[in-house]
N, C-alpha and C positions, 0 to 999 in steps of 0.2 A: 502494501501498499505505498501511493507518497502524502505529502504533507496535505496536497486538496483535496488528496481520499478520505482521509481521518479528518478535517474540519469539516467536510459536509456531513459524515457521517455524526459528530457531535452534535451537530446543530439539530439531528433527525433524534438522535440520544435524549435531547432535553426536550423536545415534543413531548416523548414518553413521560418524563419523568418529574414528577410535581414541584412546582417551584421555582426549577433548575431551570440556568441559561446557558448560554454556550459563551466560551469568551475563547476568541480567537485571534489570532496576532502574527503576522508574520514575522518565522522566522522565528514565530516562540512558540514553545507545545499549546497543544488542548485543554480549556480546561469546562470542564460541568462544573458549575458555583451555584451551591441550594443555598439551602436557610442555616441561620445560626453559623455560619462562618464555617458551610461544607466543603472542599475545594477537592477536585477529583480531576488528576492529569489521567491523559487517554497517552498513548501511545502505541504505533505501532512494535512489532515484534520484530527486529531486522530479520533475527536467525529461522523466523517460523510461517511464512508470506503467507496471507493474509489473517495474522492473529492478532489481538491488542491488548494493552496492555489497561488499566484500571486502577489507577492506584490513588490512597484519598492520600491529603499532605494537610501535616499540624499546620499550623501560625510560624510563618518564619522565625526561627531561629530555638524552635523550641526542644525537637530533634537532640542537639546541640548541648542546652542546657540539664534538661527531664533524658539521662539517657536510657531509660525501662521504655518509650512508649513504642509500642505494638507495631510493626509493620501494614495495616491492610491492603491485597490487593488483589485482583481477579485474572486473568487473562480468557479473552470469549475469540470464538473465529467471528468475523466483522461480518460474512457472508450469511451470517443466521439475521440480520436483518437490526435494525435501533430497535423493534421493539422487546426482540427475543432481547439485546442486551443489560436492555435501560428494568427488566423482568429481574437478570440476574445478576443487575448492583444493586436492587433492591433486597434481593432475594439476601444476597449472597457479602456483598459486599459492607453497605450502609448501615446495617442492625451494631455491628461489633465498631463500627469505624465512629459511627455517631456520639454510643457512648465513651469510647476512648477520645475521644477529640475534646468531649464536655468534661471530664477529668481533665485532663491537657490543662482546656480551657480557664478548669478551675484552681489549677496547680499555677500556672503562670501570675491571674491575681494576687491569688496566698504568695507569693515571691515577689511580688510591685510593691503590696501592700507587706512585705517584711521590709525590702529594700528603702524602704521609706521611711519605717518608723527608723530602719538603723542609718540611717541618714541623719535623720531628724538628733536623736541620741550623741551622734557625735559631731554636727555641730557643736551642738549646748557643750561638749570636752574640749571642743578647740576654743573655744570661747572662756573658754579657763585659765587653757596654758600657753603659755607664753610661748614663741615660736613654735610651736607643733609640726609637726607635720605629719600627711594622712597617706594609707596605701588601704586603695581597696583593692581585697579579693575578688571568690565566685561568691561567697558568703559570708563575710564577715571585715572587720573595716577594722586596719591596724593603725592607735594614733604614736608615734613615737615625741617622744619631749625631752631634753634636754635644760638644767638650770645648775649652771659653775659645774661640778664632776658627779653630779647625781640626773642619770640617764633613766628613763620608762616606759612603759610602751601601757597601752590598754589596748587588749582586744576585742570585739564588739560583733561577738557570735551571731550571726541567725537572724530571729527576731526580737534580741536585745536583754531575753532574759535570762543568759549568763555570760560574762566578761572574762578576763583573764587578763589582770592587774599584775608589770613587772617592775621593781625598783631597782636599780642596783649603785652603791654608791651610797646609799644613803646616810645621813647625819642622823643623829638623837633626835633633833628634833623632831623631822619629818618622822621618822620610825616611831617615834611615842604618837604623835596626829592619827598617822595611823593604827595605832594599836587603841588607840583613843576610839576611832569612827567604827572596828569592828566591834569591841567594848558596847559603845551604843547599840549598833546594829543585833546584838545577837541579844541584850536585852530587850 
């Protein structure tokens, strides 16, 4: 199948899937766009003449962030026609893909909220610490500070429910203040 034949087939398939539209652009794969963020890409299978692959796509970048997302795809003979392919998509691809897509979107929203909370907390710490530097990693922020010979780091993890504090070369006054803060936290 050539690109033009696949594009035409995608338009026909979209007519048989409820609330789906075709997205076809020259030089790009053909997509079936559905409700609630459903995106299906349709490719010809290069080594199997007359067969196509329909693959469920997650939001951009989520497969790299959320490593355990399942791959949802089917292969179908194009000669069976658009109506047959649409039925196969409805029955074999969409149920599990939709469930996993909803879970993916929920995890992305949770992670986004977590990142916002962590960022706000980091801004508060940065305002309190002189000449601090900030480094962001996957799900943590590391704030490094220096005061004379004293060096410290605050590592804010996940949703800020836990943090790691490390202070090196603390003088007696700073050590006593930290112990006092811990004592009051424990009571």
